[in-house]
C-alpha positions in Angstrom: 106.1 119.8 124.2 105.5 119.8 120.5 108.4 119.7 118.1 108.3 122.2 115.2 110.5 123.9 112.6 110.6 127.0 114.8 111.8 124.9 117.7 114.4 123.2 115.5 115.8 126.5 114.3 115.9 127.8 117.9 117.6 124.7 119.2 120.3 124.8 116.5 120.8 128.5 117.2 121.4 127.7 120.9 123.8 124.8 120.0 125.7 127.1 117.6 126.0 129.8 120.3 127.2 127.2 122.8 129.8 126.0 120.2 131.1 129.5 119.8 131.3 129.9 123.5 133.2 126.7 123.9 135.8 127.9 121.4 136.2 131.5 122.6 135.6 131.2 126.4 136.1 134.1 128.7 136.8 136.9 126.1 133.4 136.2 124.5 131.5 135.9 127.8 133.2 139.1 128.9 131.9 141.2 126.0 129.8 144.2 127.2 126.3 144.8 125.9 124.5 147.8 127.4 126.8 147.9 130.4 126.6 144.2 131.3 128.7 141.2 130.2 127.3 138.3 128.2 128.2 136.0 131.1 126.0 138.2 133.4 123.2 138.0 130.9 123.5 134.2 130.9 123.2 134.2 134.7 120.2 136.5 134.6 118.6 134.3 132.0 119.1 131.3 134.3 117.2 133.1 137.0 114.5 134.2 134.6 114.1 130.7 133.2 113.7 129.3 136.7 110.3 131.1 136.9 109.2 129.4 133.7 110.2 126.1 135.2 108.1 126.9 138.3 105.1 127.9 136.1 105.5 124.7 134.0 106.5 122.6 137.0 104.0 119.8 136.1 105.9 119.2 132.8 109.3 119.1 134.4 108.2 117.0 137.4 106.6 114.4 135.0 109.5 114.3 132.6 112.5 114.8 134.9 111.9 114.3 138.6 109.7 115.9 141.3 112.5 115.4 143.8 114.9 117.1 141.5 112.8 120.2 141.3 112.0 120.1 145.0 115.7 120.2 146.0 116.3 123.0 143.6 113.4 125.0 145.0 114.8 124.5 148.5 118.1 125.9 147.4 116.3 129.0 146.1 114.2 129.4 149.2 117.4 129.1 151.4 119.0 131.8 149.3 115.9 134.1 149.6 115.5 133.5 153.4 119.2 134.2 154.1 119.1 137.4 152.2 115.9 138.6 153.9 117.5 137.7 157.3 120.7 139.5 156.2 118.8 142.6 155.0 120.2 142.2 151.5 118.6 144.0 148.6 117.4 141.7 145.8 118.4 144.3 143.3 122.0 144.1 144.4 123.6 142.0 141.6 126.6 141.0 143.7 124.4 138.5 145.6 123.6 136.6 142.4 127.3 136.5 141.4 128.0 134.7 144.7 125.1 132.3 144.2 125.6 131.2 140.6 125.8 127.5 141.8 122.0 127.8 142.2 121.2 129.6 138.9 123.4 127.6 136.6 121.4 124.5 137.5 118.5 126.0 135.5 120.5 125.2 132.3 119.9 121.5 133.2 116.2 122.1 132.3 117.2 124.0 129.1 119.5 121.2 128.1 116.7 118.7 128.7 114.5 120.7 126.3 117.2 120.8 123.7 118.1 117.1 123.8 114.5 116.0 124.1 113.8 117.5 120.7 117.0 116.5 118.8 119.3 113.5 118.5 123.0 114.1 118.3 124.6 112.3 115.4 127.9 112.1 113.5 127.5 115.6 112.1 127.4 117.1 115.6 130.4 115.0 116.7 132.4 116.0 113.6 131.6 119.6 114.4 132.7 119.0 118.0 136.1 117.6 116.9 136.4 120.6 114.5 135.9 122.8 117.5 138.5 120.9 119.4 141.0 121.4 116.6 140.2 125.2 116.5 140.7 125.4 120.3 144.1 123.6 120.0 145.2 126.0 117.2 144.0 129.1 119.1 145.8 128.0 122.3 149.1 126.8 120.8 149.9 128.0 117.3 147.9 131.0 116.3 145.2 133.3 117.6 143.8 135.6 114.9 144.8 139.2 115.3 141.4 140.5 114.4 139.8 138.5 117.2 142.5 139.5 119.7 142.0 143.2 118.9 138.2 142.8 119.0 138.2 141.1 122.4 140.8 143.3 124.0 138.8 146.4 122.9 135.3 145.1 123.8 135.7 142.5 126.5 136.6 143.0 130.2 139.5 140.6 129.9 141.4 138.6 127.3 142.3 135.2 128.4 143.0 131.9 126.7 141.0 128.9 127.7 141.9 127.5 131.1 142.7 123.8 131.7 139.3 123.1 133.2 137.5 124.7 130.3 139.5 122.7 127.8 138.8 119.4 129.5 135.1 120.2 129.6 135.0 120.6 125.8 137.2 117.5 125.3 135.2 115.2 127.6 131.8 116.3 126.2 132.9 115.6 122.6 134.8 112.4 123.2 132.4 110.9 125.7 129.3 111.1 123.5 131.1 110.5 120.2 132.7 107.3 121.4 129.4 105.9 122.7 127.6 106.8 119.5 130.4 105.4 117.3 131.6 102.2 118.9 133.3 101.2 115.7 135.2 103.0 113.0 137.4 106.0 112.5 135.9 108.2 115.2 137.6 106.1 117.9 140.9 106.5 116.1 140.3 110.2 115.9 139.8 110.2 119.7 143.3 108.7 120.1 144.9 111.3 117.8 143.3 114.2 119.6 144.2 112.7 122.9 147.9 112.8 121.9 147.8 116.6 121.4 145.4 117.4 124.3 147.4 115.6 127.0 150.4 117.9 126.8 148.2 121.0 126.2 146.1 120.3 129.2 149.0 119.4 131.5 150.7 122.6 130.3 147.6 124.6 131.3 146.7 122.9 134.6 148.1 119.9 136.4 144.7 119.0 137.9 143.1 119.1 134.5 146.1 117.1 133.2 145.6 114.4 135.7 141.8 114.3 135.0 142.3 114.0 131.2 144.9 111.3 131.6 142.6 109.2 133.7 139.7 109.8 131.4 141.7 108.8 128.3 143.1 105.7 129.9 139.6 104.5 131.0 138.2 105.3 127.5 140.9 103.1 125.9 140.1 100.3 128.3 136.3 100.6 127.7 136.8 100.4 123.9 139.8 98.1 123.9 138.0 95.6 121.6 138.0 98.1 118.8 141.7 98.9 119.2 142.6 95.2 119.4 140.4 94.1 116.5 143.0 95.5 114.0 146.5 95.6 115.5 148.1 96.9 112.3 145.8 99.9 112.1 146.1 100.6 115.8 149.9 100.4 115.7 149.9 103.0 112.9 147.6 105.3 114.8 149.7 104.9 117.9 152.9 105.9 115.9 151.1 109.0 114.7 150.0 109.8 118.2 153.6 109.4 119.5 154.9 111.8 116.9 152.1 114.3 117.6 152.6 114.1 121.3 156.3 114.6 121.0 155.9 117.6 118.7 153.2 119.2 120.8 155.3 118.8 123.9 158.3 120.5 122.3 156.2 123.3 120.9 154.5 124.1 124.2 157.8 124.2 126.1 159.9 126.4 123.8 158.3 126.5 120.3 161.2 124.5 118.9 161.4 120.9 117.7 164.5 118.8 117.6 164.4 115.0 117.3 167.5 114.6 119.5 165.7 116.3 122.4 162.4 114.5 122.3 162.6 112.6 125.6 163.8 115.7 127.5 161.0 117.9 126.0 158.3 115.3 127.0 159.7 115.3 130.5 159.7 119.1 130.6 156.0 119.3 129.8 155.2 117.2 132.9 157.4 119.4 135.0 156.3 122.7 133.6 154.5 125.1 135.9 152.1 127.3 134.0 150.9 129.4 137.0 152.5 132.1 139.1 153.1 129.9 142.1 155.6 127.9 140.1 157.8 126.7 142.9 158.7 123.3 144.2 160.7 122.7 147.4 162.8 119.6 146.7 163.7 119.4 150.3 160.1 118.7 151.4 157.6 115.9 150.7 154.7 116.5 148.4 152.4 116.5 151.5 153.6 117.1 155.0 152.3 118.3 158.4 153.9 121.1 160.4 152.5 122.5 163.6 149.2 120.8 163.1 148.7 122.2 159.5 149.0 120.6 156.1 151.5 121.8 153.6 152.8 120.8 150.1 156.2 121.1 148.5 154.3 122.2 145.3 153.7 125.9 145.5 150.5 125.8 143.5 149.0 123.0 145.5 150.2 124.6 148.8 148.4 127.8 148.0 145.2 125.9 147.7 145.9 123.9 150.9 146.4 127.1 152.9 143.3 128.7 151.4 141.1 125.7 152.2 142.3 125.4 155.7 141.8 129.1 156.4 138.4 128.8 154.9 137.4 126.0 157.3 138.9 127.8 160.3 136.9 130.9 159.3 133.7 129.0 159.1 134.2 127.3 162.5 135.5 130.3 164.4 132.6 132.5 163.2 129.9 129.8 163.9 128.8 130.0 160.2 129.3 126.4 159.4 125.5 125.6 159.2 124.3 128.5 157.0 127.6 130.0 155.7 128.5 133.7 155.4 125.7 134.6 153.0 125.9 136.4 149.7 126.0 140.2 150.0 129.5 140.8 151.4 133.0 140.0 150.1 134.5 137.3 152.4 137.1 138.7 154.8 139.3 135.8 153.9 139.9 137.3 150.4 141.0 140.6 151.8 144.3 138.9 152.3 146.6 139.7 149.3 147.9 136.2 149.3 144.5 134.8 148.4 143.0 137.7 146.4 145.2 137.1 143.3 147.4 139.3 141.3 144.6 141.8 140.5 143.0 141.5 143.9 139.7 140.3 142.5 139.8 136.6 143.4 137.0 135.4 145.7 137.1 131.7 144.9 138.5 128.9 147.0 139.2 126.8 143.9 137.0 124.1 145.3 133.4 123.8 144.2 131.9 122.2 147.4 133.9 124.5 149.7 132.6 127.6 147.8 129.0 126.4 148.4 129.7 125.8 152.1 131.2 129.3 152.6 128.2 131.0 151.1 125.3 128.7 152.0 126.8 126.5 154.8 126.3 122.8 155.4 122.6 123.3 154.6 123.3 124.3 151.0 126.0 121.7 150.6 123.7 118.8 151.7 121.1 120.0 149.3 123.6 120.1 146.4 124.8 116.5 147.3 121.2 115.3 147.3 120.7 117.1 144.0 123.5 115.2 142.3 122.4 112.0 143.9 119.0 112.5 142.2 120.7 113.2 138.8 122.8 110.1 139.1 119.7 108.0 139.9 118.0 109.4 136.8 121.1 108.9 134.6 121.5 105.2 135.6 118.2 104.6 133.8 119.9 105.3 130.5 123.6 104.6 131.0 125.9 102.2 132.9 127.6 103.0 136.2 131.0 103.0 134.4 129.8 105.5 131.8 128.4 107.8 134.5 131.6 107.6 136.5 133.6 108.3 133.3 131.7 111.5 132.5 131.3 112.9 136.0 134.7 112.1 137.6 137.1 114.3 135.4 134.8 117.3 135.6 134.3 117.0 139.3 138.0 116.5 139.8 139.0 119.7 138.1 136.3 121.5 140.1 138.0 120.4 143.3 141.1 122.5 142.4 139.7 125.3 140.3 136.9 127.9 140.3 135.3 126.2 137.3 131.7 125.6 138.4 131.4 129.4 139.1 132.6 130.1 135.6 129.6 130.5 133.2 131.6 128.7 130.5 132.1 125.6 132.6 129.0 125.7 134.8 126.5 126.3 132.1 128.2 123.9 129.7 128.4 121.2 132.4 124.7 121.3 133.2 123.5 121.5 129.6 125.4 118.3 128.6 124.8 116.6 132.0 121.1 116.7 131.0 121.9 114.6 128.0 122.6 111.7 130.3 119.0 111.6 131.6 117.2 112.6 128.3 115.4 109.6 126.8 115.8 110.1 123.1 117.0 107.9 120.2 120.6 108.2 121.1 120.0 106.3 124.3 119.1 102.8 123.2 120.9 99.6 123.6 122.3 99.6 120.1 123.9 102.9 120.2 124.7 103.9 123.7 124.8 101.2 126.3 
C-alpha cells in the first residue's frame, strides 16, 4: 500500500473522529442519521470492510497472518451457516447486533492500515492526555449545556462515560505514551493523571477501578528507574498526586472539600456504590455457596453471579452449548425483569466470553480464543510478554464484568489500538519501545 498525502489526510481524519468518540462516547454514537445511529453505521462499515479484506486477502495474509484471517473467516461462515439453518433473514438487522463480536474484529485491519502509514509521536500523546483531561472535566466538574441539549435532542440516550470506557481511553494513552517516552515529564504526567483517574474509575465501576489500580501499579514498577532517578522530583510529584487524589475523592462523594475530612472521604470513594444494586450484606461473606449455587454479599456482583449461572443452566438444559442460541431471537433469559435492566432493554450477560457462548456456542468461543492466541503470537514479535500482559489484562478484566466488548466505543477502540501492537513501524524499535 502506497503512502500519499490523500492517505495522510484520511488517516488523520479517522484519528480525529476516534478522538471525538473517545471523549463523547454513547451520546455521540447514539446520534441518528437517516433513521440509524452512528454506532449502527460503524457496525455496518465493519461488515462492509470485511468484503474489502476478503478481496485484498493476499495483502492482509502477507502483512498480518493467514491464520488470523482464516479464523475470522470461520467465525463469519459459522454465523452464516447458523442463520441459514435457523431460517433467519440476512436483512434483519437484529442478527448483526447480536454478532458484533465478529464485525468489530474488522477494525483490527483498519487499525493496521492506519498505524502502518503513520508513527505516533509526542504530539499524539499530548493530544491523548488533553482528551483525558476533557473526559475528567466532563465526567466530574462540568458538562457543557449546549452539548447536553444537543445530545438529549438528537441522540437515543444521554449517558456519561462508563468505567470500562474510561479505562480503555486511559490505558491506550498511558501505555503507548510511557513506552515511547521512557524518560522525562510524560511519565510524571502519567502519575498525576493516575491520581485523579483512580477515584473517578472506582466511583464509576469497581471492576474498572480494580483494573486501573493493577495497571497503574505495574506501570510504576516497570518504570521505577525513572522515578528513583530523581527522588526529590518524584517526591514533589507524589505530594501533588496525594492532594489531587484527596480532592477528587471528596468532590466525587459530595462535591465538598474539607481538609479535616480527607481520610474519611478517601475511604468513602472505595465504599461508594455507583449502580442501582448498591447493597452489601454485612452478615454474609463476599462469596458463599447456598443450596449448590454461588452468591455474593455484594449486590452488584451477586446480580452478575446469578445471571452467569442461569446462562450456563440455560445453555446446558437446552442442549445449545455447542452452537449457542443463534442470533435472531431475544434470549428467553432476558425476559426476566431481574436481568433485563431498568428499561427492559438489557440483553448482555456482562461477560464477553459468555456472551459469545450464548450466541455462537463453544464453537464460536474456541475460534475467538484461537483468534486472540494468534494476535498474541504476532504481538510478541514487537513487544515483551510483560507489555502484552499490561495492555491486555485490564481491558479483558473489565470485559469479564461489563458489556464493554459489545459496545462500539470499547469494541472498535480496542481492536484499532490492539493492531498497533503488531504493526511494524518506526515506533516499534529497540530504542523507543522494547
